[in-house]
All heavy atoms as an XYZ file, in Angstrom:
798
protein
N      21.440     25.358    -31.869
C      20.796     26.556    -31.988
C      20.880     27.197    -30.652
O      20.496     26.583    -29.627
C      19.378     26.284    -32.506
C      18.518     27.528    -32.740
S      17.268     27.206    -33.703
C      15.892     27.900    -33.010
N      21.359     28.384    -30.600
C      21.388     29.124    -29.300
C      19.988     29.391    -28.743
O      18.967     29.618    -29.530
C      22.054     30.422    -29.633
C      22.025     30.666    -31.085
C      21.833     29.255    -31.722
N      19.936     29.395    -27.455
C      18.660     29.701    -26.767
C      18.345     31.166    -26.816
O      19.250     31.939    -26.745
C      18.888     29.290    -25.210
C      17.607     28.714    -24.646
C      17.953     28.202    -23.295
N      17.051     28.786    -22.397
C      16.657     28.409    -21.229
N      17.177     27.241    -20.879
N      15.833     28.958    -20.562
N      17.074     31.464    -27.107
C      16.665     32.836    -27.221
C      16.376     33.474    -25.878
O      15.885     32.742    -25.003
C      15.448     32.959    -28.085
C      15.719     32.692    -29.579
C      14.463     33.001    -30.447
C      14.685     32.834    -31.887
N      13.579     33.301    -32.616
N      16.676     34.704    -25.708
C      16.242     35.404    -24.461
C      14.804     35.683    -24.532
O      14.103     35.590    -25.540
C      17.027     36.716    -24.436
O      16.543     37.665    -25.281
N      14.263     35.959    -23.355
C      12.802     36.362    -23.227
C      12.548     37.530    -24.183
O      11.477     37.489    -24.793
C      12.476     36.682    -21.804
C      10.988     36.875    -21.575
C      10.034     35.822    -21.700
C      10.458     38.148    -21.395
C       8.746     36.115    -21.547
C       9.152     38.428    -21.320
C       8.261     37.381    -21.350
N      13.329     38.551    -24.202
C      13.106     39.722    -24.967
C      13.033     39.352    -26.454
O      12.207     39.888    -27.217
C      14.244     40.726    -24.759
N      13.846     38.353    -26.853
C      13.797     37.914    -28.281
C      12.487     37.206    -28.588
O      12.025     37.188    -29.618
C      14.961     37.106    -28.634
C      16.299     37.811    -28.636
C      17.552     36.883    -28.721
O      17.611     35.867    -28.050
O      18.414     37.245    -29.574
N      12.071     36.372    -27.640
C      10.847     35.616    -27.753
C       9.626     36.511    -27.902
O       8.713     36.147    -28.630
C      10.620     34.671    -26.599
C      11.637     33.497    -26.495
C      11.473     32.824    -25.193
C      11.442     32.576    -27.613
N       9.583     37.496    -27.132
C       8.381     38.358    -27.232
C       8.403     39.527    -28.289
O       7.454     40.098    -28.528
C       8.021     39.085    -25.804
C       9.184     39.945    -25.444
C       7.674     38.002    -24.795
C       8.778     40.833    -24.140
N       9.551     39.698    -28.893
C       9.707     40.817    -29.862
C       9.467     40.100    -31.227
O      10.514     39.912    -32.058
C      11.095     41.465    -29.813
C      11.118     42.590    -30.721
O      10.076     43.152    -31.079
O      12.253     43.087    -30.975
N       8.249     39.864    -31.601
C       7.905     39.228    -32.819
C       7.241     40.104    -33.805
O       6.034     40.368    -33.617
C       7.035     37.909    -32.560
O       6.771     37.321    -33.770
N       7.950     40.705    -34.735
C       7.249     41.637    -35.627
C       6.071     41.076    -36.393
O       6.201     40.017    -36.896
C       8.431     42.044    -36.688
C       9.680     41.540    -35.996
C       9.362     40.421    -35.060
N       5.030     41.706    -36.324
C       3.808     41.291    -37.028
C       2.961     40.191    -36.365
O       1.891     39.861    -36.806
N       3.484     39.591    -35.264
C       2.766     38.469    -34.686
C       2.772     38.750    -33.150
O       3.789     38.835    -32.511
C       3.476     37.185    -34.987
C       2.607     36.037    -34.427
S       3.309     34.393    -34.843
C       3.483     34.352    -36.611
N       1.618     38.854    -32.589
C       1.630     38.965    -31.105
C       2.041     37.749    -30.403
O       1.864     36.644    -30.973
C       0.031     39.233    -30.750
C      -0.675     39.033    -31.944
C       0.300     38.897    -33.180
N       2.508     37.813    -29.173
C       2.925     36.666    -28.382
C       2.184     36.693    -27.028
O       2.241     37.600    -26.334
C       4.486     36.779    -28.156
C       4.954     35.610    -27.359
C       5.258     36.886    -29.434
N       1.510     35.626    -26.773
C       0.808     35.447    -25.511
C       1.695     34.575    -24.633
O       2.024     33.445    -24.873
C      -0.473     34.762    -25.788
C      -1.377     34.533    -24.520
C      -1.739     35.819    -23.869
C      -2.677     33.743    -24.972
N       2.104     35.115    -23.524
C       2.949     34.393    -22.514
C       2.083     34.001    -21.302
O       1.402     34.751    -20.660
C       4.050     35.401    -22.009
C       4.906     34.692    -21.083
C       4.891     35.915    -23.198
N       2.239     32.695    -21.029
C       1.536     32.037    -19.897
C       2.638     31.892    -18.812
O       3.515     31.033    -18.953
C       1.003     30.703    -20.353
C       0.463     29.932    -19.241
O       0.070     30.567    -18.134
O       0.357     28.690    -19.376
N       2.546     32.698    -17.767
C       3.381     32.464    -16.618
C       2.683     31.544    -15.743
O       1.582     31.674    -15.269
C       3.574     33.822    -15.847
C       4.434     34.844    -16.591
C       3.846     35.754    -17.472
C       5.739     34.861    -16.371
C       4.681     36.578    -18.145
C       6.620     35.769    -17.050
C       6.007     36.723    -17.861
N       3.433     30.311    -15.371
C       2.765     29.264    -14.700
C       3.765     28.533    -13.838
O       4.941     28.902    -13.856
C       2.263     28.170    -15.796
C       3.318     27.333    -16.351
C       3.494     26.138    -15.914
C       4.232     27.880    -17.344
C       4.503     25.224    -16.402
C       5.300     27.101    -17.764
C       5.379     25.760    -17.328
O       6.390     24.966    -17.798
N       3.304     27.552    -13.154
C       4.160     26.624    -12.371
C       3.583     25.257    -12.442
O       2.278     25.132    -12.562
C       4.286     27.061    -10.925
N       4.436     24.222    -12.378
C       3.851     22.855    -12.508
C       3.001     22.391    -11.437
O       2.087     21.643    -11.558
C       5.076     21.879    -12.533
C       5.894     21.896    -13.856
O       5.333     22.297    -14.879
O       7.094     21.564    -13.888
N       3.133     22.991    -10.223
C       2.305     22.642     -9.131
C       1.023     23.474     -8.976
O       0.175     23.217     -8.089
C       3.128     22.950     -7.776
C       3.793     24.306     -7.716
C       4.995     24.594     -8.092
C       3.150     25.513     -7.345
N       5.224     25.927     -7.853
C       4.098     26.536     -7.462
C       1.863     25.834     -6.972
C       3.855     27.855     -7.286
C       1.566     27.199     -6.626
C       2.545     28.147     -6.797
N       0.747     24.299     -9.912
C      -0.438     25.215     -9.845
C      -1.591     24.622    -10.534
O      -1.599     24.336    -11.702
C       0.048     26.472    -10.578
S      -1.380     27.625    -10.941
N      -2.639     24.380     -9.823
C      -3.969     23.772    -10.268
C      -4.612     24.551    -11.404
O      -4.945     24.084    -12.474
N      -4.888     25.987    -11.134
C      -5.481     26.679    -12.189
C      -4.633     26.748    -13.438
O      -5.113     26.907    -14.589
C      -5.563     28.110    -11.492
C      -5.619     27.867    -10.119
C      -4.769     26.617     -9.849
N      -3.248     26.664    -13.280
C      -2.333     26.762    -14.499
C      -2.732     25.396    -15.325
O      -2.656     25.409    -16.573
C      -0.936     26.657    -14.136
S      -0.364     28.185    -13.074
N      -2.875     24.255    -14.657
C      -3.211     23.022    -15.356
C      -4.549     23.121    -16.054
O      -4.683     22.559    -17.197
C      -3.126     21.865    -14.396
C      -1.705     21.569    -13.876
C      -1.779     20.431    -12.839
C      -0.488     20.233    -12.236
N      -0.379     19.270    -11.181
N      -5.520     23.944    -15.545
C      -6.748     24.128    -16.187
C      -6.633     25.004    -17.473
O      -7.252     24.645    -18.432
C      -7.689     24.854    -15.125
O      -7.882     24.057    -13.959
C      -9.009     25.189    -15.816
N      -5.692     25.863    -17.429
C      -5.446     26.797    -18.564
C      -4.702     26.142    -19.719
O      -4.877     26.522    -20.848
C      -4.637     28.082    -18.077
C      -5.378     29.081    -17.459
S      -6.860     29.656    -18.297
C      -6.082     30.236    -19.942
N      -3.915     25.091    -19.379
C      -3.067     24.443    -20.335
C      -3.814     23.954    -21.636
O      -3.421     24.408    -22.718
C      -2.203     23.377    -19.848
N      -4.833     23.204    -21.542
C      -5.531     22.762    -22.756
C      -6.221     24.003    -23.446
O      -6.373     23.932    -24.659
C      -6.548     21.765    -22.249
C      -6.696     21.967    -20.881
C      -5.489     22.631    -20.364
N      -6.703     24.935    -22.694
C      -7.388     26.188    -23.284
C      -6.321     26.930    -24.169
O      -6.628     27.292    -25.343
C      -7.927     27.062    -22.189
C      -9.080     26.274    -21.385
C      -8.405     28.398    -22.797
C      -9.584     27.094    -20.248
N      -5.119     27.055    -23.662
C      -4.039     27.804    -24.436
C      -3.682     26.975    -25.556
O      -3.345     27.500    -26.634
C      -2.938     28.121    -23.389
C      -3.274     29.254    -22.343
C      -2.147     29.310    -21.442
C      -3.477     30.577    -23.137
N      -3.505     25.656    -25.449
C      -3.092     24.786    -26.456
C      -4.071     24.916    -27.625
O      -3.714     25.053    -28.767
C      -2.987     23.399    -26.012
C      -2.255     22.440    -27.024
C      -2.082     21.065    -26.333
O      -2.683     20.740    -25.391
N      -1.099     20.343    -26.934
N      -5.333     24.860    -27.327
C      -6.451     24.977    -28.461
C      -6.330     26.386    -28.956
O      -6.500     26.646    -30.238
C      -7.806     24.667    -27.748
C      -8.872     24.775    -28.820
C     -10.275     24.450    -28.239
O     -10.442     24.545    -27.009
N     -11.249     24.298    -29.187
N      -6.223     27.405    -28.111
C      -6.222     28.778    -28.567
C      -4.937     28.970    -29.559
O      -5.241     29.590    -30.682
C      -6.065     29.798    -27.489
C      -6.341     31.233    -27.850
C      -7.607     31.738    -27.987
C      -5.247     32.095    -27.956
C      -7.775     33.039    -28.361
C      -5.475     33.433    -28.229
C      -6.699     33.949    -28.494
N      -3.812     28.451    -29.241
C      -2.649     28.527    -30.122
C      -2.919     27.857    -31.383
O      -2.488     28.411    -32.529
C      -1.454     27.919    -29.403
N      -3.590     26.641    -31.353
C      -3.812     25.884    -32.659
C      -4.761     26.668    -33.563
O      -4.571     26.640    -34.776
C      -4.411     24.472    -32.303
N      -5.873     27.285    -32.922
C      -6.700     28.026    -33.655
C      -6.201     29.390    -34.325
O      -6.718     29.783    -35.366
C      -7.961     28.505    -32.755
C      -8.830     27.371    -32.460
C      -9.900     27.777    -31.342
O      -9.698     28.810    -30.695
N     -10.884     27.003    -31.227
N      -5.151     29.777    -33.755
C      -4.507     31.042    -34.236
C      -3.108     30.814    -34.830
O      -2.180     31.711    -34.869
C      -4.468     32.186    -33.144
C      -5.896     32.503    -32.732
N      -6.560     31.826    -31.784
C      -6.652     33.471    -33.239
C      -7.726     32.435    -31.611
N      -7.851     33.448    -32.499
N      -2.805     29.568    -35.207
C      -1.518     29.275    -35.652
C      -1.169     30.253    -36.845
O      -1.966     30.427    -37.771
C      -1.520     27.790    -36.223
C      -0.111     27.288    -36.497
C      -0.205     25.789    -36.676
O      -1.127     25.124    -36.728
N       1.008     25.280    -36.935
N       0.199     30.722    -36.846
C       0.548     31.632    -37.838
C       0.191     33.021    -37.691
O       0.641     33.954    -38.375
N      -0.691     33.346    -36.627
C      -1.206     34.634    -36.355
C      -0.807     35.113    -34.974
O      -0.808     36.223    -34.594
C      -2.650     34.718    -36.462
C      -3.278     34.427    -37.866
C      -4.719     34.407    -37.869
C      -5.264     33.964    -39.199
N      -6.774     33.878    -39.184
N      -0.482     34.144    -34.065
C      -0.261     34.313    -32.639
C       0.679     33.185    -32.182
O       0.575     32.067    -32.599
C      -1.556     34.303    -31.892
C      -1.413     34.315    -30.395
C      -1.302     35.739    -29.867
C      -2.686     33.702    -29.722
N       1.717     33.647    -31.338
C       2.419     32.570    -30.732
C       2.190     32.585    -29.245
O       2.034     33.649    -28.642
C       4.022     33.009    -30.894
C       4.882     31.831    -30.494
C       6.319     31.987    -30.903
N       6.677     33.142    -31.647
C       7.792     33.845    -31.445
N       8.646     33.508    -30.546
N       8.098     34.911    -32.274
N       2.081     31.406    -28.686
C       1.903     31.180    -27.294
C       3.091     30.560    -26.708
O       3.604     29.509    -27.165
C       0.574     30.326    -27.012
C       0.469     30.059    -25.475
C      -0.576     30.968    -27.533
N       3.695     31.188    -25.622
C       4.800     30.558    -24.986
C       4.480     30.405    -23.510
O       3.679     31.211    -22.960
C       6.131     31.403    -25.211
C       6.055     32.773    -24.669
C       6.437     31.376    -26.675
C       7.438     33.526    -24.754
N       5.147     29.489    -22.916
C       4.997     29.305    -21.389
C       6.213     29.550    -20.641
O       7.292     29.128    -21.141
C       4.498     27.808    -21.158
C       3.119     27.403    -21.871
C       2.931     25.970    -21.713
C       2.466     25.561    -20.447
N       1.295     26.216    -19.854
N       6.126     30.293    -19.541
C       7.286     30.605    -18.712
C       7.003     30.135    -17.301
O       6.046     30.551    -16.679
C       7.555     32.124    -18.650
C       7.804     32.748    -20.063
C       8.678     32.491    -17.713
C       9.132     32.381    -20.704
N       7.809     29.169    -16.969
C       7.718     28.522    -15.586
C       8.325     29.528    -14.572
O       9.585     29.875    -14.660
C       8.528     27.199    -15.581
C       8.340     26.441    -14.320
O       8.217     27.105    -13.211
O       8.435     25.266    -14.245
N       7.540     30.041    -13.603
C       7.971     31.152    -12.797
C       9.045     30.568    -11.805
O       9.869     31.284    -11.335
C       6.832     31.785    -12.023
C       5.832     32.602    -12.992
C       6.017     30.789    -11.210
N       8.974     29.282    -11.517
C       9.977     28.649    -10.671
C      11.388     28.612    -11.272
O      12.326     28.789    -10.631
C       9.502     27.329    -10.224
C       8.355     27.271     -9.211
O       8.275     28.347     -8.497
O       7.661     26.369     -9.218
N      11.420     28.522    -12.579
C      12.644     28.342    -13.294
C      13.108     29.629    -13.821
O      14.250     29.834    -14.270
C      12.521     27.298    -14.508
C      12.356     25.883    -14.074
C      12.137     25.000    -15.215
C      11.935     23.572    -14.699
N      11.585     22.641    -15.768
N      12.187     30.696    -13.954
C      12.455     31.861    -14.484
C      12.022     32.988    -13.639
O      11.227     33.966    -13.935
C      11.894     32.082    -15.920
C      12.453     31.078    -16.874
O      13.512     31.152    -17.425
N      11.562     30.086    -17.093
N      12.472     33.106    -12.339
C      11.916     34.127    -11.333
C      12.197     35.503    -11.761
O      11.313     36.482    -11.500
C      12.430     33.800    -10.027
C      13.630     33.007    -10.385
C      13.359     32.197    -11.621
N      13.335     35.769    -12.410
C      13.654     37.165    -12.850
C      12.690     37.758    -13.832
O      12.297     38.910    -13.686
C      15.112     37.149    -13.237
N      12.297     36.846    -14.716
C      11.344     37.307    -15.813
C       9.920     37.569    -15.131
O       9.267     38.672    -15.478
C      11.169     36.294    -16.942
C      10.131     36.714    -17.959
C      12.543     36.110    -17.625
N       9.604     36.747    -14.304
C       8.281     36.910    -13.669
C       8.318     38.238    -12.766
O       7.374     38.993    -12.803
C       7.950     35.679    -12.636
N       9.405     38.452    -12.072
C       9.569     39.663    -11.351
C       9.657     40.907    -12.154
O       8.933     41.914    -11.790
C      10.830     39.528    -10.395
C      10.962     40.753     -9.486
C      12.215     40.528     -8.607
O      13.042     39.735     -8.883
N      12.287     41.331     -7.561
N      10.321     40.856    -13.387
C      10.330     41.909    -14.246
C       8.911     42.457    -14.681
O       8.793     43.629    -14.748
C      11.187     41.632    -15.446
C      11.273     42.734    -16.492
C      12.075     42.254    -17.619
O      12.614     41.145    -17.699
N      12.143     43.066    -18.680
N       8.046     41.483    -14.862
C       6.695     41.822    -15.248
C       5.623     41.796    -14.146
O       4.492     41.766    -14.417
C       6.302     40.822    -16.413
C       7.054     41.209    -17.638
C       8.298     40.565    -18.055
C       6.658     42.331    -18.439
C       8.957     40.856    -19.053
C       7.486     42.659    -19.602
C       8.595     41.939    -19.823
O       9.363     42.345    -20.907
N       6.119     41.888    -12.977
C       5.354     41.957    -11.764
C       4.285     40.931    -11.654
O       3.076     41.089    -11.352
C       4.842     43.305    -11.657
C       5.815     44.365    -11.412
C       5.197     45.786    -11.305
N       6.262     46.705    -10.871
C       6.850     47.490    -11.761
N       6.576     47.485    -13.120
N       7.792     48.287    -11.345
N       4.642     39.569    -12.037
C       3.711     38.523    -11.885
C       3.652     38.139    -10.448
O       4.591     37.697     -9.808
C       4.170     37.357    -12.769
C       3.301     36.120    -12.491
C       4.266     37.760    -14.219
N       2.438     38.365     -9.829
C       2.320     38.119     -8.361
C       1.412     36.841     -8.118
O       1.429     36.374     -7.102
C       1.747     39.360     -7.689
C       2.738     40.483     -7.832
C       2.221     41.685     -7.095
O       0.877     41.892     -6.934
N       3.084     42.634     -6.779
N       0.676     36.427     -9.089
C      -0.136     35.270     -8.952
C      -0.087     34.509    -10.330
O       0.130     35.132    -11.371
C      -1.582     35.627     -8.573
O      -2.235     36.354     -9.579
N      -0.314     33.203    -10.213
C      -0.332     32.448    -11.426
C      -1.672     31.579    -11.509
O      -2.179     31.285    -10.544
C       0.923     31.567    -11.486
C       1.000     30.764    -10.234
C       2.139     32.353    -11.806
C       2.196     29.742    -10.271
N      -2.107     31.398    -12.715
C      -1.510     31.801    -13.954
C      -1.577     33.291    -14.207
O      -2.688     33.889    -13.762
C      -2.159     30.977    -15.042
C      -3.564     30.749    -14.394
C      -3.294     30.545    -12.981
N      -0.650     33.890    -14.833
C      -0.906     35.247    -15.328
C      -0.552     35.206    -16.865
O       0.484     34.505    -17.385
C       0.091     36.224    -14.741
O      -0.367     36.383    -13.362
C       0.127     37.594    -15.422
N      -1.406     35.654    -17.682
C      -1.287     35.731    -19.119
C      -0.945     37.178    -19.433
O      -1.645     38.172    -19.024
C      -2.555     35.362    -19.847
C      -3.038     33.947    -19.462
C      -4.444     33.730    -20.086
C      -2.118     32.927    -19.995
N       0.013     37.410    -20.302
C       0.491     38.798    -20.756
C       0.604     38.587    -22.260
O       1.286     37.802    -22.729
C       1.669     39.339    -20.154
C       1.624     39.343    -18.681
C       1.978     40.698    -20.722
C       2.844     39.888    -17.916
N      -0.121     39.510    -23.012
C      -0.041     39.561    -24.449
C       0.941     40.658    -24.833
O       0.778     41.774    -24.417
C      -1.423     39.805    -25.055
C      -1.407     39.809    -26.564
C      -1.143     38.372    -27.159
C      -2.739     40.342    -27.176
N       1.911     40.317    -25.702
C       2.920     41.315    -26.031
C       2.817     41.550    -27.691
O       2.543     40.530    -28.379
C       4.310     40.731    -25.845
C       4.713     40.691    -24.434
C       4.446     39.521    -23.673
C       5.408     41.679    -23.870
C       4.803     39.376    -22.302
C       5.713     41.711    -22.416
C       5.433     40.467    -21.751
N       2.828     42.728    -27.970
C       2.965     43.193    -29.331
C       4.270     43.928    -29.576
O       4.479     44.914    -28.968
C       1.807     44.106    -29.812
C       0.657     43.195    -30.526
C      -0.212     44.164    -31.159
N      -0.146     43.956    -32.634
C      -1.238     44.117    -33.382
N      -2.310     44.422    -32.861
N      -1.089     43.768    -34.649
N       5.125     43.398    -30.480
C       6.326     43.989    -30.773
C       7.110     44.402    -29.438
O       7.721     45.309    -29.272
C       6.252     45.334    -31.611
C       5.632     44.957    -32.953
C       5.314     46.271    -33.815
O       5.308     47.340    -33.190
N       5.106     46.047    -35.010
N       6.989     43.395    -28.550
C       7.864     43.381    -27.314
C       7.297     44.176    -26.106
O       7.846     44.270    -25.096
N       6.092     44.769    -26.427
C       5.413     45.595    -25.427
C       4.049     44.924    -24.796
O       3.378     44.419    -25.716
C       4.986     46.936    -25.952
C       6.276     47.738    -26.430
C       7.126     48.006    -25.317
O       6.836     48.467    -24.224
N       8.478     47.772    -25.482
N       3.920     44.864    -23.541
C       2.652     44.281    -23.103
C       1.409     45.150    -23.464
O       1.530     46.343    -23.302
C       2.927     44.292    -21.573
C       3.951     45.272    -21.307
C       4.789     45.414    -22.515
N       0.393     44.497    -24.003
C      -0.830     45.232    -24.359
C      -1.977     44.798    -23.677
O      -3.094     45.408    -23.753
C      -1.007     45.192    -25.928
C       0.053     45.992    -26.638
C      -1.104     43.788    -26.399
N      -1.942     43.526    -22.965
C      -3.037     42.958    -22.210
C      -2.521     42.051    -21.221
O      -1.515     41.408    -21.466
C      -3.952     42.329    -23.201
C      -5.171     41.650    -22.526
C      -6.354     42.078    -22.201
C      -5.168     40.196    -22.277
N      -7.054     41.091    -21.658
C      -6.423     39.949    -21.596
C      -4.234     39.068    -22.264
C      -6.889     38.638    -21.239
C      -4.648     37.806    -21.930
C      -5.925     37.659    -21.329
N      -3.155     41.956    -20.040
C      -2.655     41.048    -19.083
C      -3.903     40.632    -18.232
O      -4.902     41.374    -18.098
C      -1.616     41.523    -18.277
C      -1.999     42.355    -17.058
C      -0.753     42.890    -16.335
N      -0.215     41.953    -15.381
C       1.017     41.777    -14.993
N       2.004     42.623    -15.668
N       1.439     40.860    -14.246
N      -3.844     39.317    -17.769
C      -4.905     38.849    -17.038
C      -4.300     37.767    -15.886
O      -3.543     36.985    -16.320
C      -5.888     38.020    -17.850
C      -6.855     37.169    -17.109
C      -7.971     38.039    -16.484
O      -8.504     38.926    -17.094
N      -8.385     37.629    -15.215
N      -4.690     37.995    -14.693
C      -4.222     37.086    -13.659
C      -5.430     36.143    -13.399
O      -6.518     36.489    -13.317
C      -3.883     37.800    -12.415
N      -4.993     34.921    -13.267
C      -6.137     33.813    -12.935
C      -6.453     33.109    -14.222
O      -6.168     33.524    -15.329
N      -7.230     31.993    -13.987
C      -7.653     31.207    -15.166
C      -8.809     31.969    -15.891
O      -9.491     32.648    -15.270
C      -8.125     29.829    -14.582
N      -8.861     31.828    -17.130
C      -9.761     32.603    -18.028
C     -10.431     31.497    -18.930
O      -9.867     30.692    -19.512
C      -8.933     33.513    -18.979
C      -9.833     34.220    -19.892
C      -8.052     34.367    -18.173
N     -11.781     31.523    -18.993
C     -12.526     30.698    -19.855
C     -12.136     31.005    -21.267
O     -11.764     32.087    -21.674
C     -14.017     31.080    -19.673
C     -14.043     31.676    -18.362
C     -12.715     32.370    -18.124
N     -12.153     29.966    -22.193
C     -11.821     30.090    -23.586
C     -12.471     31.199    -24.275
O     -11.848     32.005    -24.987
C     -12.106     28.785    -24.418
N     -13.810     31.374    -24.087
C     -14.468     32.477    -24.766
C     -14.065     33.924    -24.287
O     -13.950     34.802    -25.096
C     -16.040     32.314    -24.433
N     -13.749     33.978    -23.001
C     -13.222     35.270    -22.573
C     -11.878     35.561    -23.119
O     -11.539     36.669    -23.477
C     -13.206     35.221    -20.972
C     -12.788     36.664    -20.418
C     -12.874     36.598    -18.885
O     -13.655     35.868    -18.305
O     -12.006     37.417    -18.353
N     -11.000     34.536    -23.195
C      -9.639     34.714    -23.725
C      -9.772     35.139    -25.150
O      -9.135     36.149    -25.566
C      -8.868     33.455    -23.671
C      -7.521     33.416    -24.200
C      -6.618     34.305    -23.483
C      -6.928     31.999    -24.165
N     -10.698     34.549    -25.981
C     -10.855     34.889    -27.427
C     -11.293     36.242    -27.548
O     -10.848     37.057    -28.370
C     -11.831     33.947    -28.034
N     -12.314     36.669    -26.633
C     -12.791     38.050    -26.694
C     -11.635     39.086    -26.371
O     -11.654     40.168    -26.949
C     -14.009     38.139    -25.739
C     -14.878     39.345    -25.881
C     -16.190     39.261    -25.101
N     -16.137     38.622    -23.805
C     -16.544     37.380    -23.515
N     -17.128     36.664    -24.524
N     -16.490     36.979    -22.329
N     -10.992     38.859    -25.412
C      -9.943     39.762    -24.961
C      -8.832     39.903    -25.854
O      -8.139     40.955    -26.229
C      -9.470     39.383    -23.541
N      -8.188     38.703    -26.400
C      -7.124     38.728    -27.180
C      -7.299     38.810    -28.708
O      -6.500     39.322    -29.413
C      -6.256     37.425    -26.936
C      -5.045     37.275    -27.784
C      -5.828     37.383    -25.481
N      -8.503     38.425    -29.100
C      -8.932     38.369    -30.533
C      -8.581     39.739    -31.224
O      -7.996     39.713    -32.384
N      -8.941     40.877    -30.735
C      -8.615     42.191    -31.417
C      -7.154     42.379    -31.764
O      -6.864     43.150    -32.696
C      -9.164     43.186    -30.493
C     -10.258     42.497    -29.618
C      -9.680     41.152    -29.488
N      -6.285     41.739    -30.967
C      -4.843     41.940    -31.188
C      -4.271     40.981    -32.213
O      -3.151     41.168    -32.554
C      -4.090     41.795    -29.914
C      -4.425     42.810    -28.787
C      -5.313     42.512    -27.879
C      -3.908     44.084    -28.898
C      -5.718     43.447    -26.938
C      -4.238     45.089    -28.064
C      -5.178     44.814    -26.955
N      -4.997     39.978    -32.581
C      -4.503     38.927    -33.488
C      -4.857     39.316    -34.835
O      -6.081     39.614    -35.269
C      -5.174     37.492    -33.197
C      -4.682     36.488    -34.172
C      -4.962     37.042    -31.736
N      -3.842     39.403    -35.739
C      -4.061     39.832    -37.153
C      -4.828     38.836    -37.987
O      -4.769     37.587    -37.699
C      -2.692     40.057    -37.863
O      -1.913     38.918    -37.780
C      -1.934     41.174    -37.167
N      -5.604     39.264    -38.877
C      -6.409     38.368    -39.673
C      -5.597     37.705    -40.726
O      -4.757     38.190    -41.283
C      -7.502     39.117    -40.230
O      -8.328     39.713    -39.363
């Protein structure tokens, strides 16, 4: 199966895509990992969560002006609609992203 481009990954008709820009060496990124995993499980079929390693994908990080990690960006139909730099508590993530997730 061919590898999808970043543009193909975020252009998901009818389903928002939450992108976690992270790095393996980043402590706050490690804090976010289980929060995002649980969030993805709770919204399965309604939201896709993908992780982009900024060390392996610097061009994508630069394209979206990711200057600190973790940075979360929510895309709807390929367009960014919400972003947050830094670790986010689960309740805050649900409050911010919830309105974009279809029922």
